C-alpha positions as CSV (number, residue, x, y, z in Angstrom):
1,M,9.8,-60.9,124.8
2,T,6.3,-62.0,124.5
3,S,3.4,-59.7,125.2
4,K,0.9,-59.8,127.8
5,K,-1.6,-60.9,125.3
6,E,0.6,-63.6,123.9
7,R,1.3,-64.7,127.5
8,T,-2.5,-64.8,128.2
9,R,-3.2,-66.7,124.9
10,E,-0.6,-69.2,125.9
11,M,-2.1,-69.6,129.4
12,I,-5.5,-70.3,127.9
13,L,-4.0,-73.1,125.5
14,E,-2.3,-74.6,128.7
15,A,-5.3,-74.5,130.8
16,A,-7.7,-76.0,128.0
17,Y,-5.6,-78.6,126.5
18,P,-6.3,-81.0,129.7
19,L,-9.9,-80.2,129.7
20,F,-10.2,-81.2,125.9
21,A,-8.3,-84.3,126.8
22,K,-10.3,-85.4,129.8
23,E,-13.7,-84.5,128.5
24,G,-13.5,-84.3,124.4
25,F,-14.5,-81.4,122.2
26,N,-18.2,-81.6,122.4
27,K,-18.7,-81.1,126.2
28,I,-16.2,-77.8,126.9
29,T,-17.9,-74.7,126.8
30,M,-16.2,-71.5,127.0
31,K,-17.5,-71.0,130.2
32,D,-15.4,-74.1,131.5
33,I,-12.5,-72.3,130.0
34,C,-13.4,-69.1,131.9
35,D,-13.4,-71.4,135.0
36,A,-10.1,-73.0,134.3
37,T,-8.3,-69.7,133.5
38,G,-9.9,-67.3,135.9
39,L,-10.7,-65.0,132.9
40,S,-14.0,-63.3,132.3
41,R,-15.8,-64.1,129.5
42,G,-15.0,-60.8,127.9
43,G,-11.2,-61.4,128.5
44,L,-11.3,-65.1,127.2
45,Y,-13.8,-64.2,123.9
46,S,-11.0,-61.2,123.1
47,H,-8.8,-64.1,122.6
48,F,-11.0,-66.6,121.1
49,P,-14.7,-66.2,119.6
50,G,-15.5,-70.1,120.6
51,T,-14.3,-73.4,121.5
52,K,-13.7,-74.4,117.7
53,E,-11.1,-71.7,117.2
54,L,-9.7,-72.4,120.7
55,F,-9.2,-76.0,119.7
56,E,-7.7,-75.2,116.4
57,A,-5.2,-73.1,118.2
58,I,-4.4,-76.1,120.3
59,L,-3.9,-78.1,117.1
60,V,-1.6,-75.6,115.5
61,R,0.3,-75.2,118.6
62,I,1.0,-79.0,118.6
63,Q,2.1,-79.3,115.2
64,E,4.5,-76.1,115.8
65,K,5.8,-77.7,119.1
66,E,5.8,-81.3,117.7
67,E,8.5,-83.2,119.4
68,M,8.5,-85.8,116.1
69,N,9.5,-83.4,113.5
70,F,11.9,-85.2,111.8
71,Q,12.7,-82.8,109.1
72,K,15.3,-81.0,111.5
73,E,17.1,-84.1,112.4
74,M,17.2,-85.5,108.8
75,A,18.5,-82.1,107.6
76,A,21.4,-82.2,110.3
77,G,22.2,-85.9,109.2
78,M,20.9,-87.6,112.4
79,S,20.9,-91.6,112.0
80,A,17.2,-92.9,110.9
81,T,17.4,-95.3,113.5
82,E,18.2,-92.6,116.2
83,I,15.0,-90.8,115.0
84,L,13.2,-93.8,114.7
85,E,13.9,-94.8,118.4
86,K,13.3,-91.3,119.8
87,A,9.8,-91.2,118.2
88,L,8.9,-94.6,119.1
89,S,9.9,-93.9,122.7
90,L,7.6,-91.0,122.6
91,M,4.6,-92.9,121.1
92,E,5.0,-95.4,123.9
93,E,5.0,-92.9,126.6
94,E,2.1,-91.2,124.9
95,M,0.0,-94.6,124.6
96,K,0.7,-94.9,128.4
97,Q,-1.1,-91.8,129.2
98,P,-4.7,-91.9,127.6
99,D,-5.9,-89.4,129.8
100,E,-3.5,-86.9,128.0
101,S,-4.7,-87.7,124.3
102,L,-6.8,-85.4,122.2
103,S,-7.8,-88.1,120.4
104,L,-11.5,-88.2,121.4
105,A,-11.7,-84.3,121.0
106,I,-10.0,-84.7,117.5
107,Y,-12.6,-87.2,116.6
108,E,-15.5,-85.1,118.1
109,Y,-13.9,-81.7,116.3
110,A,-13.8,-83.6,113.1
111,G,-17.6,-83.7,112.9
112,S,-17.5,-79.8,113.1
113,V,-15.4,-79.1,110.3
114,S,-15.3,-80.2,106.6
115,Q,-13.3,-83.2,105.6
116,P,-10.5,-81.5,103.9
117,V,-9.5,-80.0,107.2
118,M,-8.9,-83.2,108.7
119,N,-7.5,-84.7,105.5
120,D,-5.1,-81.9,105.7
121,F,-4.1,-82.5,109.3
122,T,-3.8,-86.0,108.5
123,Q,-1.6,-85.7,105.4
124,I,0.9,-83.7,107.7
125,G,1.4,-86.8,109.9
126,F,1.5,-89.1,106.6
127,D,4.3,-86.9,105.2
128,K,6.4,-86.7,108.4
129,W,6.6,-90.6,108.7
130,S,6.7,-91.5,105.0
131,S,9.6,-88.9,104.5
132,L,11.4,-90.7,107.8
133,I,11.2,-94.3,106.3
134,Q,12.2,-93.0,103.0
135,Y,15.3,-91.6,104.6
136,G,16.0,-94.9,106.5
137,I,15.7,-96.8,103.5
138,K,18.1,-94.4,101.4
139,R,20.6,-94.6,104.3
140,K,20.3,-98.6,104.2
141,E,19.3,-98.3,108.0
142,F,16.1,-99.7,107.3
143,H,14.4,-102.5,105.3
144,S,13.1,-101.7,102.0
145,V,9.5,-101.8,103.0
146,D,6.3,-100.6,101.3
147,V,6.4,-96.9,102.8
148,F,2.8,-96.1,102.0
149,E,1.6,-99.4,103.7
150,L,3.8,-99.0,106.7
151,T,3.2,-95.3,107.3
152,N,-0.6,-96.1,107.5
153,V,0.0,-98.8,110.0
154,I,1.8,-96.6,112.1
155,L,-0.7,-93.7,111.7
156,Y,-3.8,-95.5,112.4
157,V,-2.7,-98.1,115.1
158,Y,-1.3,-95.3,117.0
159,Q,-4.3,-93.2,116.8
160,G,-6.7,-96.3,117.3
161,V,-4.5,-97.2,120.5
162,R,-4.9,-93.8,121.6
163,M,-8.6,-93.7,121.3
164,W,-9.3,-97.3,122.7
165,S,-7.0,-96.9,125.6
166,R,-9.6,-94.4,127.0
167,I,-12.0,-97.1,126.9
168,T,-10.5,-100.2,127.7
169,D,-7.6,-101.3,129.9
170,M,-4.5,-101.8,127.9
171,T,-1.4,-103.2,129.5
172,P,2.4,-101.9,128.8
173,A,2.8,-105.1,127.2
174,V,0.3,-104.0,124.3
175,F,2.1,-100.7,123.8
176,S,5.4,-102.5,123.7
177,S,4.3,-105.0,121.4
178,I,3.1,-102.3,118.8
179,I,6.2,-100.5,118.9
180,N,8.5,-103.7,118.6
181,H,6.4,-104.7,115.5
182,I,7.3,-101.2,113.9
183,R,11.1,-101.7,114.9
184,K,11.1,-105.2,113.4
185,E,9.5,-104.0,110.1
186,L,12.1,-101.2,109.8
187,L,15.3,-101.8,111.5
188,R,17.8,-104.2,109.9
189,N,19.3,-105.1,113.2
190,E,16.1,-106.5,114.5
191,E,15.9,-109.3,112.2
């Protein structure tokens, strides 16, 4: 059972996420979080000393709840193709919802922390995708591709689309073309 303090902390994270997604990291103040949660400043500060720590807690929460955590599926012996399709479907849905993206906030946040922090954050995504690609190659479900190269394409094209879709109109055809390209590069049955 979760304590009242844990429930309040979760409520703060839930209320803060859409604020950061909409406005970015730099525009959000602790007063904005107080307004969104109904907490007093003292109540909010008893959980987080500032927006930086609050945003970091959101990032940690995302990593913990990550829907694209391939390790469990791979350990269970799930098909690499099935894992990939699930991940690509999730990516496509996320690309269609730029207002729910933390890409701008993450970019702004990166300016307030040391580069190693962001490198570590990026490395988690790189390791996740490269392990899935290697898993699929080993199982002969994926083409034998340059894992480093394709992992970089997946990570940076995805983040680029998430960022650019906030400032320019992108159609579902754009998102589908990206997802289909990844499929063709990996899946043997897409030749």
